[in-house]
N, C-alpha and C positions, 0 to 999 in steps of 0.2 A: 487753381485747382479746387474742386470741392473737397471739403474735409468732413470727417464724421463728428456729429454733435449728438449729445445725449438728449433724447426726448423722454418724457414720462410715459407716453402712450405706446411708442413703437421701438424703444431702445435706441440704438445708434442709427442715425440717418444722415444722408449726405446733404450738405448745404454749401453753396458757393458759386463763384464764377467758374465757367468751364472753358472759356476762350478769352485771351487777352484783348481781342479787338472789339468786344461787345460788353455792355454792362448788364447783359442778361444773366440771371442767376437761377439756380435750381434749388428747390427744397424737395428732395426725394423725386417725386414725379411732377411737382408743380414748377412751372417756369414763369418767371416774371422779371421785371427790370429793377436794377438796384436804385435807379432814380425814383421809381414808384415806392419801393421798400422804404427809402429814406423819407419820402413824403408821408407815408402811412405812419412810420415811427414818430415823426415830428408831430403829427396830429395827436397821437396817443400821449406823447410827453407833455403837450400843452393842455390836455383836457383835465387831468387830475380828477378823474371820476372814480368812484369806488368800483364800479363795473363799467368798463369802456367797451362798446361794441361798434364794429364797422364791417363793411364788406371790402374785400380786396379783389382786384381783377387779376386773374392768373390764366395761364395756358396749361391745362392738365394733359399729360401724356401717359399712356400706359407703359409700365415697365417693360423692357425688352426691346423688340425690333423698332418700335416707333421712336424711342429715345436714342438708340444707337449704342455704340461701344466707345466710351471715352478714351480708354487706353489704346484701342485699335485705331481710333481717329487721330490721336496724337502721334502715333508711330506711322501713320499713313497707310496702314494695312487693312483698315475696315471703315469704309465710308457709308455704311448703311445708316438709316434713320436720321433724325434731326441733327444730332451732334455730329454725325459723319458728314452731312451736307455743310454744316458750319465750318468744319475743318477743311473741306474741299475749297471753300472760299477763302478761309483764313488759316493756312497751315501753321503748325507749331513752328516757332522760330528755329533757325538752324543753329544758333549760338545760345547757350544757356544764359549769357549775360543779357540777352534781349527778351528773356521771359519775365516780363513785368506787365502788370495790369495797366492798360492805357486809360488815362483819365478822360479822354474824349470818346470812350466806348459808347456813350449814348448817341453818337452821331450815326451809328449803324442800326438804330432802332427800327426805322421803316423797313429796311431790308430784312432784319430778323423777324419782324412781325409777318411779312409776306412769306418767309420761309416756314415759320412754325405753323402758319395757317394751312399749309399743305397736310399737316398731321392732326390738327385739333382746332377747336374754336375757343375763344376767350370765354371764361365763365367767372362767376363770383364765388368766393369762399368766405366763410365766417371768420372774423378775427375778434377775439375777446381777451381782455386783461381783467383780472380779478385781484384787487389790492389785498383783500382779506386772505385768500388762499395763496397768494403770490404765484398764481399760475396763469399761463398765457396759451390760448388756443390759436393756432394758425391752421384753418381748415380742420382736417382730421388729426392734426398733430398737437400734442399738449406738451408744454415746456414749463420747467421751473424757472424762477427768476434768474439764477446764475447761468443756466444754459441760454436763456433769452439774451442775457448780456453778451454771451460769447458770439451769438449770431450778429449782434450789432457791432461788436468790436471787429469781427471778421471783415465786415463791409468797410468800417472805418480804416482798417489797415490796408485794404486792397487785396484781401485774400492771401493765399499762400505765396504768390510771387511778390506781393506788395505793389503799391502804386508806383508807376514809372516816375523816376526822379523825385519820389516822395511828394508828388503833387496830387492832392485830392480834388475831385470835381466839386464845383460849388454846391451841388445838392448834398454831398457828404459833409462838407464844412457847415452848411446850414443845419443839418440834422444834429451835428455835434454841439452847435451853439444852443439849439433848442433844448437838448438834453441837459447841458450844463446849467440852464436856467430853470429846469423843471423842478417842481415841488412834489411830483408824483413819487410815491415810495417805491414803485416798481423800477424806477430809473436811478434810485439812490445807489451810489457806488460807481456809477459810470461817469468818468470825468474826461473831457476832451479838450481842455484849455491848452 
């Protein structure tokens, strides 16, 4: 489940997994894959540049009908929009004990890309980390260092339901290893050993 995280630019915004069968995540209206997120974060952690800039590929959706209604989709009462269609394919589990993020969620990527492309096209957003100000831009959203750490820890933990059987995908483990070895001050304090 997406949780609220504090941004410097927009106040509280949603971030996280929205279905246990896929590794797609959302950052408010940006949709992208956790595998890509981990790759992008690993690149940044290895760079150790005072100002690090890159582009991230995302799928932007307009708030509202195109995104859908997460709670309605979970309860099976509203299957409009992208999230609604995802829940038609992958309904919320019948038993609470089965509500765990699946580490093989990246196997649904091709299907998820076909589905979201009915609503939007892939685009690039600007990502920037500034060691001096300890601020991080992800597209239009600005985060402080601690909130940025919370986003990373959320993915590491497997979101609100946690990883099924506490098994993290290889791309998450790799990100943790890179961060543990990073000398970049913006990653100081994140430990995943």
